[in-house]
N, C-alpha and C positions, 0 to 999 in steps of 0.2 A: 749596205748603202741604198739599195733599191727600196727597202722598207722606209728608210729615213726620207728619201725624196718623195715617197708616196704620202707621208704623213706631215711634212712640213707645210707651213702656210704659203702655198704657191702664189696667191695674189700679191703678197708682200714681195716675194722674190721677183716676180715679173715686173712689178712697179719699180723696184730698185734697179733692175737691169735696164728698163726703159729710161730711167733718169740718168743712169751712167752713160748711155748712148747719147742722149741729148747733151750731157755735160762734155763729153769728148768732142762732139761736133762744135759746140760753142767755145770750148777752150782753143781749138784750132782757129776758129773764125776770129776770136777776140785777140789772139796773140800772134797771128801770122805776120802782121805788119811790124809790131814792136820787136818781135824776135830778130828781124833783119835790121831795122833802123836803130833800135836802142841797144839790143844785146849782142848784135853782130854774130848771130847764129842762123841756122836754116829756119825757114818758116814752119817746119814741122817739129821743132825742138821741144816745145812744151807739150804738144800733142803726144809725142812719142813717150815722154817721161810720164805723163798722166796715164797713158794706155798701159805702160809697164806696171805702174803701181796698181791699177785696177785688176790687171791679170793676176798679179801677185796676191791681191786681197781676195779675189774669188777662189784662187787655187788654195790658199791657206784656209779659207772658209769651208770649202767642200772637203778637203783632205783631212783637216784636223778639227775645226770648231764644231762642225755638224756631228762628228763622231765622238766627241768628248763630253761625257755626262756633266751637267752643271753641278751635281752633288760633289764631284771631285775637286771643284775649285776651292772647296773649304780647306783642303790640305795645302793649297798653294797661296791662299789669300794673303797671309802674313809675309811670305817671301816676295810676292808681287808688290806689296806695299813698301817693303824695305828697298826693293830694286828700283822702284820709281822715285823714291826719295833720294837714292844714291845718284840716279841720272839727273834729277833736278839740281841736286847739290853740286854735281860735277860741272854743271854749266858755268859756275862762277870761276872755274879754273880753265876749262877747255872749251867753253861755249864761244860762239861767234856773235858779235854785236851787229844787229840789223835794225835800222830805224830806232836807235837808242835803246833797244831791248836785247838782252842776252838770253835768247830762247832756243838757239839751234846748235846742234853739232854738225859740222861739215865733214862729209866723206866723199871727196872728189866732186863728181857732178851732182851728188845727192846730199840732202840735209835731213836731219831728224829733229823733230820738235817734241821732246818728252811730255810737255804739258798736255798735248792732245791725247796721248795714251794714258795720262794720269786720270782722265775722265773715266775710261773703261776700268782702270784698276780700282778707283773709288767706288764705282757701281758694284763691281764684283765683291769688294771687301765688305761694303755695307749689306749687300744682299745675303752673302754667306753668313755674316755675323748675326744679323737679325733672324735669318732663317733658322738658325740653330738655337739662338738664345731668347726667342720671343717670349717664352714662358718663364724666364729667369726671374726670381723674386728678390734679388739683391738690389738695393737702392742705387740709382744712377748707373745701372749696368750699361745703359745705352750711351754713356759718355765716351767709352773707349773708342768706338769707331769715329765718333764726331771729332774727338781730339786728334786722332791720327789723320783724318781727312782735312782738318783745319791746318795741320802742319804742312801738308802737301799744298794747300791753297796759299799759305804764307810764303812758301818757297817760290811759287809762281808770281806772287805779288811783288817780291823784291827783285825780280828779274829786270825791270818791272813790266809785267804784261797785264794791263788793267782789264782788257776785254775778257781774257781767259780766266782771270781771277774772279770776275763777276759771275761768269757762267759756272765756274766750279763751286763757288759759294752757294749759288741758287740751286745747283744740282744736289748738293749735300742737304740743303734745306728741304727741298721737295721730296727727296727720297725718305728723309726722316718723317716728314708729315704724312707720307703714305703708309708707314708701318702701322699695322693694326694693334697698337698697344691697348692695354686694359683702360677703359674709359675712366675708371676711378683713380688712376695713377696720377697723383698731384704733381709728382716730380716731372713727369712728361709734359703736363700742362704748363708748368713754369718755364721749362726749356723751350717749348714751342712759342710761348709768348715772347721770351727773350729773342728767339730767332726772328719773329716778325719785326720786333723793334730794331734788330740788327739790319734786316733788309731795308727798312725805312732809312736808317742812318747811312747805309752804303749808297742808296739811291740819291740821298741828299748830297753826299760827298761827291758822287759822280756828276751831279747836276751843277753844283756850285763851286767845285774845285777844292783844293787843299794844299797845304804847304809841303806835303810829302811827295807830290807829283813833280816829275821833271818838266822841262820846258816843252818837250814834244807832246806829253800828255796834257799839259795845261792848255795848249793850243787846241787840242781836240775837244775840250769842254766848251769852247766857243763854237757851237754848232748851229745856232739859229740864223735864219736869213743868209744862207751861204752865198747867194749870188750878189750880195752887197759887199762881199769880202773876197774879191777875185785874187788879191795878192796873198791872202792867207792860204796855207796849204790845204787845210780841210775845206775851206770855203771853195777853193778852186776845184777840188775833187768832187765834192757833192754837187756843186753847181753844174759841172760838166756831165755828171751822172743824170741830173734832172733834164738837161738839154737832150741827152740821148733818149730818155724816156719820152720826152715831148716830140722828138723827131719821129719816133716809131708810129705814133697814132694807133689806129685799131689793128692794122695788118702789117705794119713794118715797111722798111725800105728794101727788104730782100736780104736773104742770107748772104753774108759776106760784104754787104754794102754799107756797113756802119761808117760814119765819118768821125765819130768821137774816138774810135780806136786808133786813129792816126796821131797818136801821142798827145791828144787833147786830154784824154782820161788816163792818168797814170795807173799802171797795174790793172788794166781792164780785164785781164783774164783771171784775176784773183777775187778781191773783195767786191769789185764793181762789175762782175760778169752779168748780173741780172739786168742792169740798165742796157747793156749791149744786146742782150736777148730781146728786150722789149723794142729797142731801136730797129733791130733787123727783122724780127718776126712779129712785132706788134703787141699791143696790150692784150689781145685775145689769147695769144700764145703764152704771155706772161701769166694771165689768169689760169690757163690750163696747167702750167707748171705748179702754181700755188695749189690748185686742186689735187694734183698728183702728190704733192707733199702732204696735203690733208689726208689723202687716202692712206699713205704710208703711216702717218701718225695714228690714224684710226685702227689700222691693222695691229700696230704695236700695242695699243690699249686693249684691243680685243684679246690678243695673246696673253697680256698680263692678267686679264680677268680669268682666262681659261687655263692658267698655268697649273702644273701639278702641285707645286708647293710655293711657299712664300719666297724662297730664294729665286726661283724662276720668275715669279711675278715681279719682283723688284728689279731684276735684270731687264725685263721687257719694258717696265715703266721707266727705268733709267735711260734706256735708249730713246723712248718717247720724249722725255724731258730734255735730253741733250740736243736732239735734232730741233725741237721746238725753240729752245733758247738760242741756238745758232741763227735760226730764221728770224726771230724777233730782233735780235741785236743787229744782224746784218741789214735787214729791211728798214729797221728804225734808223740806222745810221745813214743809209743812202737816201732816205727820204727826209733827213734833217729833223727827225722826231726825237732823237737822242744822240749822245756823243758818238762820233765815229771811232771805233776801237779796233778796226782791222780784223774782224771776225769773218771768215769766209762762209759761203753757202755750201753745205755738205753735198758732195757728189756732183755739184755743178762747177764750183770754183776750182781752179788749178791749185794743187797743194798735196804733196805726197802724204804727209803725216795725217792731215785731217781726213783725206780720202780713205787711207788705209784704216784709220781708227773707226770711221763711220761704218765701213764694211765689216770690221770685226764686231761692232755692236749689232749690226743687222744679222750676222750669222749666229751670234749668241742668242738673239731673239728667235731666230728660226729654230735653233736647237730647243729652246723653251717651248715653241709651238709643237715640235715633234714629241717632246716628253708629255705635254698636256694632252695631245691627241691620242697618244699611246695609252696613257692612263685612262682616258675616257673610253677607249675601245675595250680595255680590260674590265672596266666596270660594267659595260654593256654585255660582255660575254658571260660574266658571273650571273647576271640577271636571267640569262637565257632568252630564247626567242619569245616574242610577245604574240599573243593570240588576238 
């Protein structure tokens, strides 16, 4: 373990720990009022649950994920894919409906959202498959993981969870685009062109609506000029989020002094935690957090570039894409630049499944960094000392 800790990407680990600490503080600040007034629990309720999930995530990461070679996931990838399909399918029998979406299993005080962990399973499945079969000469060999991942995406869509569906589809697309196929492979070119066309169609579908959406989702597609629609649910939420950002100014009103968290901004500790951060700590702090995310994303890309093999590279790249898509969809929604889909901010927002899954991805990426650094050290040792 000492050798692993020595060779992992410590800047990434430190940045994630810092972000988790900020997230814990802000989850408490954003939820302490609604915990008492709305949920009738203690002011520390959501803080304690978030802390417990983070402790579990770091423990699982240090004890198992950092010590488990990425090459061994190849033997587990199919089992993991079948398992996540089973969990997603089971939601239609045992799942709990929240906000017109059947996405959670309830276990007492805790809930489990399988669609969050499906992102990690998809990343591992595609990374392992292409890592082993990149030199395969069979025509359309690359369709097997795409079809499997699209089945997972379809199960999420019919829950129906539009935000997670969009992220999952884009995740599969970007990982496929990152695979270094033979440039002369016409089949790959055709599928990539079809993928781009599919992304354009999905974007148009989200922007202009569709008959397959329920009333809750249709209302979310009306996202422009939120403050002119105070009676509309999404208009009310986004407008109050903008008020919070405006209240904060450069340096904020002070930690714990937000006015919008007094039930003006529903679920302030989840999807709309960033406006509360800006209100209390100011735009300067908000910009600092964005820079911290940018640093984390940069480290993930660097690890992907220095990975020992294609499998590790795609795992690190998948982590990069997942975090980036969450940020784009969340910030785009709260700023009324795109439909509000209920996607949280990784490691900042309250949410057990998204927090635990993000930490799993981070520790998988740290394992990739260890393997890459270890391989680099072996190559240098073989060359011998330089004169």
